C-alpha positions as CSV (number, residue, x, y, z in Angstrom):
1,M,0.0,0.0,0.0
2,L,2.9,2.3,0.5
3,E,3.5,2.3,-3.2
4,H,0.1,3.9,-3.7
5,Y,1.4,7.0,-1.9
6,Y,5.1,7.2,-2.3
7,I,7.1,7.2,-5.6
8,K,10.6,7.0,-4.5
9,P,11.8,3.5,-3.6
10,D,14.2,5.0,-0.9
11,T,11.2,6.5,1.0
12,I,9.4,3.2,0.9
13,D,12.5,1.4,2.1
14,R,13.1,3.8,4.9
15,I,9.6,3.2,6.2
16,R,9.8,-0.5,6.0
17,N,13.2,-0.7,7.6
18,S,11.9,1.0,10.7
19,W,11.4,-1.3,13.6
20,I,7.7,-0.4,13.6
21,G,7.7,-0.3,9.7
22,Q,5.2,-3.2,9.5
23,S,2.7,-1.5,11.9
24,I,3.1,1.8,10.0
25,E,2.3,0.0,6.7
26,R,-0.7,-1.7,8.2
27,Y,-1.9,1.7,9.6
28,V,-1.5,3.2,6.1
29,S,-3.6,0.4,4.6
30,W,-6.4,1.1,7.2
31,L,-6.2,4.9,6.4
32,H,-6.8,4.0,2.7
33,E,-9.7,1.7,3.4
34,Q,-11.3,4.3,5.6
35,G,-11.2,7.0,2.9
36,Y,-8.7,9.3,4.4
37,A,-7.2,11.8,1.9
38,S,-3.5,11.4,0.8
39,R,-2.6,14.4,2.8
40,N,-3.3,12.7,6.1
41,V,-1.0,9.9,5.1
42,F,1.8,12.3,4.2
43,R,1.3,14.2,7.5
44,R,1.0,11.1,9.9
45,V,3.6,8.7,8.6
46,P,6.6,11.1,9.4
47,I,5.1,11.5,12.9
48,L,5.1,7.8,13.4
49,M,8.6,7.4,12.0
50,Q,9.9,10.0,14.6
51,F,7.9,8.3,17.3
52,G,9.4,4.9,16.4
53,K,12.9,6.3,16.6
54,F,12.2,8.3,19.8
55,S,10.8,5.2,21.7
56,Q,13.6,2.9,20.5
57,D,16.3,5.4,21.7
58,N,14.5,5.5,25.1
59,G,14.5,1.7,25.5
60,A,11.4,0.4,23.8
61,K,11.8,-3.4,22.9
62,S,8.4,-4.4,21.5
63,L,5.2,-2.8,20.4
64,K,3.7,-3.3,23.9
65,D,6.2,-0.9,25.2
66,L,5.1,2.0,22.9
67,P,2.3,3.3,25.0
68,N,4.7,4.2,27.8
69,F,6.5,6.7,25.5
70,I,3.5,8.7,24.0
71,D,3.3,11.5,26.5
72,D,7.1,12.0,26.5
73,F,7.1,12.1,22.8
74,A,4.2,14.6,22.8
75,I,6.1,16.9,25.0
76,K,9.2,16.8,22.8
77,W,6.9,17.4,19.7
78,V,5.3,20.5,21.4
79,R,8.7,21.8,22.3
80,E,9.9,21.6,18.7
81,H,6.7,22.5,16.9
82,G,4.7,24.7,19.3
83,K,7.2,27.5,19.7
84,N,4.8,30.0,18.4
85,C,1.9,28.8,20.6
86,K,0.7,31.5,23.0
87,T,-1.9,29.7,24.9
88,D,-2.2,26.3,26.5
89,R,-5.1,25.4,24.3
90,A,-2.9,25.9,21.2
91,K,-0.1,23.8,22.7
92,K,-2.7,21.1,23.4
93,G,-3.7,21.2,19.7
94,V,-0.1,20.6,18.8
95,S,0.2,17.8,21.2
96,N,-3.0,16.1,20.0
97,E,-1.6,16.4,16.4
98,A,1.3,14.0,17.4
99,K,-0.8,11.7,19.7
100,A,-3.8,11.1,17.3
101,P,-1.9,9.0,14.7
102,I,0.0,7.1,17.5
103,Y,-3.2,6.3,19.3
104,Q,-4.9,5.0,16.0
105,M,-1.9,2.9,15.0
106,L,-1.7,1.3,18.4
107,R,-5.4,0.6,18.6
108,L,-5.1,-1.1,15.3
109,V,-2.0,-3.4,16.1
110,L,-2.3,-4.0,19.8
111,P,-5.1,-6.3,21.0
112,N,-7.5,-4.6,23.5
113,Y,-5.7,-1.3,23.4
114,S,-8.1,1.7,23.8
115,G,-5.7,4.7,24.3
116,G,-6.9,8.0,23.1
117,N,-10.6,7.0,23.0
118,R,-13.0,9.1,24.9
119,A,-14.0,7.4,28.1
120,P,-17.5,6.0,27.6
121,Y,-20.2,6.6,30.2
122,S,-20.0,2.9,31.4
123,K,-20.4,3.7,35.1
124,L,-24.0,4.1,36.0
125,P,-25.0,6.8,38.4
126,F,-25.5,6.0,42.2
127,L,-24.4,2.5,41.8
128,G,-23.1,2.5,45.4
129,F,-26.5,3.7,46.9
130,A,-29.0,2.2,44.5
131,P,-27.2,-0.6,42.6
132,N,-30.3,-2.4,41.2
133,F,-32.2,0.8,39.9
134,F,-31.4,0.2,36.3
135,N,-32.2,-3.4,36.6
136,Y,-35.6,-2.3,37.9
137,L,-36.1,0.0,34.9
138,N,-35.1,-2.7,32.4
139,D,-36.8,-5.8,34.0
140,E,-39.9,-4.3,35.7
141,K,-40.6,-1.3,33.7
142,G,-39.4,-2.7,30.4
143,L,-37.8,0.4,29.1
144,R,-35.9,0.7,25.8
145,Q,-32.2,1.3,25.7
146,S,-32.7,4.8,24.5
147,S,-34.8,5.5,27.5
148,L,-32.2,3.8,29.9
149,K,-29.6,6.2,28.3
150,N,-31.7,9.2,29.0
151,Y,-32.1,8.0,32.6
152,G,-28.3,7.7,32.9
153,I,-27.6,11.2,31.5
154,C,-30.1,13.0,33.8
155,L,-29.1,11.0,37.0
156,R,-25.4,11.5,36.2
157,A,-25.9,15.2,36.0
158,F,-27.9,15.1,39.4
159,E,-25.0,13.0,40.9
160,K,-22.5,15.5,39.8
161,Y,-24.6,18.4,41.0
162,I,-25.1,17.2,44.6
163,G,-21.4,16.3,44.8
164,K,-20.6,19.8,43.8
165,I,-22.7,21.3,46.6
166,G,-21.3,19.0,49.2
167,V,-24.1,16.5,49.5
168,N,-22.5,13.0,50.1
169,T,-25.5,10.7,50.2
170,L,-28.9,10.6,48.8
171,K,-30.3,10.5,52.4
172,E,-29.3,14.1,52.7
173,V,-31.2,15.3,49.6
174,S,-34.2,17.5,50.3
175,P,-36.9,19.0,48.1
176,T,-35.0,22.3,48.0
177,I,-32.0,20.6,46.5
178,I,-34.1,18.8,43.9
179,S,-35.8,22.0,43.1
180,A,-32.5,23.9,42.7
181,F,-31.1,21.2,40.5
182,I,-34.1,21.4,38.2
183,T,-33.9,25.1,38.0
184,N,-30.2,25.0,37.3
185,N,-30.3,22.2,34.6
186,G,-33.5,23.2,33.1
187,K,-32.2,26.4,31.6
188,G,-32.6,26.3,27.9
189,L,-34.6,23.0,27.9
190,S,-37.9,22.9,26.1
191,K,-41.1,22.1,28.2
192,S,-41.0,18.5,26.9
193,A,-37.4,18.0,27.9
194,L,-38.0,19.6,31.4
195,T,-41.1,17.4,31.8
196,G,-38.9,14.4,31.0
197,L,-36.3,15.5,33.6
198,C,-39.0,15.7,36.2
199,C,-40.4,12.4,35.4
200,I,-37.0,10.7,35.7
201,L,-36.4,12.2,39.1
202,R,-39.9,11.2,40.3
203,V,-39.4,7.6,39.2
204,F,-36.0,7.5,40.9
205,F,-37.0,8.9,44.3
206,S,-40.2,6.7,44.2
207,Y,-37.9,3.7,43.7
208,L,-35.6,4.8,46.5
209,Y,-38.5,5.1,49.0
210,R,-40.0,1.8,47.9
211,E,-36.8,0.0,48.7
212,R,-36.5,1.9,52.0
213,L,-33.3,3.6,50.9
214,I,-34.6,6.9,51.9
215,R,-37.0,7.9,54.8
216,K,-39.4,10.1,53.0
217,D,-41.0,9.8,49.6
218,L,-39.7,13.0,47.7
219,S,-41.3,12.0,44.4
220,G,-44.6,13.8,45.4
221,G,-42.8,17.2,45.6
222,I,-41.4,17.1,42.1
223,E,-43.8,18.9,39.8
224,S,-43.5,19.0,36.1
225,P,-44.1,22.4,34.2
226,R,-47.7,22.8,33.3
227,K,-48.3,21.7,29.7
228,Y,-51.6,22.1,28.0
229,R,-52.9,19.6,25.5
230,L,-52.6,20.7,21.9
231,S,-50.8,23.9,23.0
232,N,-47.9,23.5,20.5
233,V,-48.0,24.3,16.8
234,P,-46.6,21.9,14.3
235,R,-43.4,22.9,12.8
236,S,-44.4,22.2,9.2
237,I,-43.5,24.1,6.1
238,S,-45.3,24.7,2.8
239,W,-44.8,22.4,-0.2
240,D,-43.3,25.3,-2.0
241,D,-40.8,25.6,0.7
242,V,-40.1,21.9,0.3
243,Q,-39.4,22.4,-3.4
244,K,-37.1,25.3,-2.5
245,M,-35.1,23.1,0.0
246,L,-34.8,20.3,-2.5
247,E,-33.5,22.7,-5.1
248,A,-30.9,23.9,-2.8
249,V,-29.2,20.4,-2.9
250,D,-26.3,20.2,-5.3
251,Q,-26.8,16.7,-6.7
252,R,-23.6,16.8,-8.7
253,T,-21.6,15.9,-5.5
254,A,-21.5,12.7,-3.5
255,V,-22.9,14.6,-0.4
256,G,-25.7,16.1,-2.5
257,K,-26.8,12.7,-3.9
258,R,-26.9,11.2,-0.3
259,D,-28.6,14.2,1.3
260,Y,-31.1,14.4,-1.6
261,A,-32.2,10.9,-1.0
262,I,-32.4,11.5,2.8
263,L,-34.6,14.6,2.5
264,L,-37.0,12.7,0.1
265,L,-37.3,9.9,2.6
266,L,-38.1,12.4,5.5
267,V,-40.6,14.4,3.7
268,T,-42.4,11.6,1.8
269,Y,-42.7,9.1,4.6
270,G,-42.4,11.3,7.6
271,L,-39.6,9.1,8.9
272,R,-37.7,9.9,12.1
273,A,-34.0,10.8,12.0
274,H,-33.0,7.4,13.8
275,E,-35.2,5.5,11.4
276,V,-33.4,6.9,8.3
277,A,-30.0,6.4,10.0
278,K,-30.8,2.7,10.7
279,L,-31.8,1.9,7.2
280,T,-29.7,-0.8,5.4
281,L,-29.3,-2.0,2.0
282,D,-31.4,-5.1,3.0
283,H,-34.4,-2.9,3.8
284,I,-35.0,-2.0,0.2
285,D,-36.9,-4.6,-1.8
286,W,-36.2,-3.6,-5.3
287,K,-38.2,-6.4,-6.8
288,R,-41.4,-5.5,-5.1
289,D,-40.8,-1.7,-4.9
290,L,-40.9,-1.7,-1.1
291,L,-39.1,0.1,1.7
292,R,-39.2,-1.6,5.1
293,I,-38.8,0.3,8.3
294,P,-38.1,-2.1,11.3
295,E,-38.4,-1.4,14.9
296,R,-40.3,1.8,14.9
297,K,-40.9,3.9,18.1
298,A,-44.4,2.3,18.5
299,G,-42.7,-1.2,18.5
300,H,-43.9,-2.3,15.1
301,S,-42.5,-2.4,11.6
302,T,-43.8,-0.7,8.4
303,A,-43.5,-1.5,4.7
304,Y,-44.0,1.5,2.4
305,P,-44.3,1.4,-1.5
306,L,-41.2,2.8,-2.9
307,T,-42.2,5.7,-5.0
308,P,-40.2,6.1,-8.3
309,I,-38.8,9.5,-7.2
310,V,-37.4,8.2,-3.9
311,G,-36.3,4.9,-5.5
312,K,-34.4,6.9,-8.2
313,A,-32.7,9.1,-5.6
314,I,-31.6,6.2,-3.6
315,F,-30.4,4.1,-6.7
316,N,-28.4,7.1,-7.8
317,Y,-26.7,7.5,-4.5
318,I,-25.9,3.7,-4.2
319,Q,-24.5,3.6,-7.8
320,Q,-22.6,6.8,-8.0
321,A,-21.8,8.2,-4.5
322,R,-22.1,5.6,-1.7
323,P,-18.5,4.5,-0.6
324,K,-17.7,0.9,-1.5
325,I,-17.2,-0.6,2.0
326,S,-18.5,-3.7,3.6
327,D,-20.9,-1.8,6.0
328,R,-24.6,-2.5,5.1
329,H,-26.0,0.7,6.4
330,L,-27.7,2.7,3.4
331,F,-26.3,6.2,4.4
332,L,-22.6,6.6,5.1
333,R,-20.4,9.5,6.1
334,V,-18.5,10.9,3.2
335,L,-15.5,12.0,5.4
336,A,-13.0,9.5,7.0
337,P,-13.4,7.4,8.9
338,L,-16.1,5.9,6.8
339,G,-19.1,4.5,8.6
340,P,-22.8,4.9,9.1
341,L,-24.4,8.3,9.3
342,A,-25.6,9.0,12.8
343,N,-29.1,10.2,13.8
344,S,-27.8,13.6,14.6
345,G,-26.1,13.7,11.1
346,V,-29.5,13.2,9.5
347,S,-31.2,16.0,11.4
348,C,-28.2,18.3,10.8
349,R,-28.4,17.8,7.1
350,A,-32.0,18.6,7.1
351,S,-31.4,21.8,9.2
352,Y,-28.5,22.8,6.9
353,Y,-30.7,22.8,3.7
354,L,-33.6,24.6,5.4
355,H,-31.1,27.3,6.3
356,K,-29.5,27.3,2.9
357,A,-33.0,27.7,1.2
358,G,-33.8,30.7,3.4
359,I,-36.7,28.9,5.2
360,T,-37.5,30.2,8.6
361,V,-38.9,27.7,11.1
362,S,-38.7,27.1,14.8
363,R,-36.0,24.4,15.5
364,P,-35.3,23.3,12.0
365,G,-34.3,19.7,11.5
366,S,-35.7,16.3,10.4
367,H,-38.8,16.6,12.5
368,T,-39.7,19.7,10.5
369,L,-40.0,17.5,7.4
370,R,-41.9,14.9,9.4
371,H,-44.4,17.5,10.5
372,T,-44.7,18.6,6.9
373,C,-45.5,15.1,5.7
374,V,-48.3,14.8,8.3
375,Q,-49.7,18.3,7.6
376,R,-49.9,17.4,3.9
377,L,-51.8,14.2,4.7
378,V,-54.2,16.2,7.0
379,D,-54.8,18.8,4.2
380,A,-55.6,15.9,1.9
381,D,-58.4,14.8,4.2
382,F,-57.0,11.4,5.3
383,S,-58.3,10.2,8.6
384,L,-56.3,10.7,11.7
385,K,-56.1,6.9,12.2
386,T,-54.7,6.4,8.6
387,I,-52.2,9.2,9.1
388,G,-51.0,7.9,12.6
389,D,-50.5,4.5,11.1
390,Y,-48.6,5.9,8.1
391,V,-46.0,7.8,10.2
392,G,-45.8,5.4,13.1
393,H,-47.5,7.3,15.9
394,R,-47.8,5.4,19.1
395,S,-50.9,7.2,20.2
396,P,-53.8,9.0,18.4
397,S,-53.1,12.0,20.5
398,S,-50.0,12.5,18.7
399,T,-51.9,13.1,15.4
400,N,-54.6,15.2,17.0
401,I,-52.4,18.3,17.1
402,Y,-52.5,18.6,13.3
403,T,-56.3,19.2,13.5
404,K,-55.7,22.4,15.5
405,I,-54.9,24.7,12.6
406,A,-55.2,24.8,8.8
407,V,-51.8,26.1,7.9
408,E,-52.4,27.0,4.3
409,S,-55.7,28.8,5.2
410,L,-53.9,30.8,7.8
411,R,-51.2,31.6,5.5
412,E,-53.8,33.1,3.0
413,V,-55.2,35.2,5.7
414,A,-51.9,36.5,6.9
415,L,-50.7,37.4,3.4
416,G,-54.0,38.5,1.9
417,D,-56.1,41.7,2.2
418,V,-58.0,41.7,5.4
419,E,-60.9,43.6,3.9
420,D,-61.6,40.6,1.7
421,I,-62.6,38.6,4.9
422,L,-65.1,41.3,6.2
């Protein structure tokens, strides 16, 4: 693989003659497979060569010894290449420039090595005080993994908060402390998110009291913000705005071909961002012209007819723009390292094109197009039951909000001559 990047035989020989040359060449092959640009190879290989010489000069005998020399090499690298850095942050950037390729190579060649990775949130909150709480959520309440993750995030924040204010055990927590935490962490949250936070705390403290881990039941004092039924307005846009958004996509590029297919899926079928992100090549039945969406939020799966426009967009992306890797996910990243596009990536692309088209809407994202799909079905006089089944609503109440307003009629009133109404 070195011959793919380097022309001079002396350069290739110098790399292979290094005592870690085999590991470097394996790393270069990995970079190529992951779609990294050539400039990344030309920048990283010299760093690895210098690191190999530095570690050998300081006593490294095998690959297993290399992690012990990373920090010292980074200090040396900053001393030589960070002379003009005026802030600690700038120096840290230079240090990371040296460490990143070393960490990547060692994760590739050393079994079970995980250096350089961000520490995952593997430790559950309050394990010492309530060790079985998450088992209770999973076994008794039957919550999904996504819900368990939300519980972990909220309770981890609460654990950090009470530690910061000097509370050592949950037995010392009072309604005042809970209220202060909700006020502090609720800044910037929507009513729905704040309601979710209060709900999680209520369940947690109710469980603690049930298990006699605390003396008083504090759950009754945790009140969610008042939220009125059908108080929100759907974040839909007009069909003319949908056309403007689609026209803003440059379909000549690989990113454009991918994003055009994503936007059509969102607005045609009203899919959620995670449903688009989880699509695989196996979910498209080209023979029967079907699109299968498994494991929806309501716990069921749906099969949609694959419309010609959506099918053509997906086909063009697969044939002309999708990276040729073994991963079966339909939509992949275009920048290295190659891999499936995340849920947040789907929503961000929708938000990007809404902004690019100059469309003003509250909290733009993938759900804007989902709302637009539902609103269009409502305007076409489909029954709420049919619409709810089509977009995968768990409850009919989720669809009822779209009966609250007639978007197009209100637009005509707002843009028209008021005297015509009188």
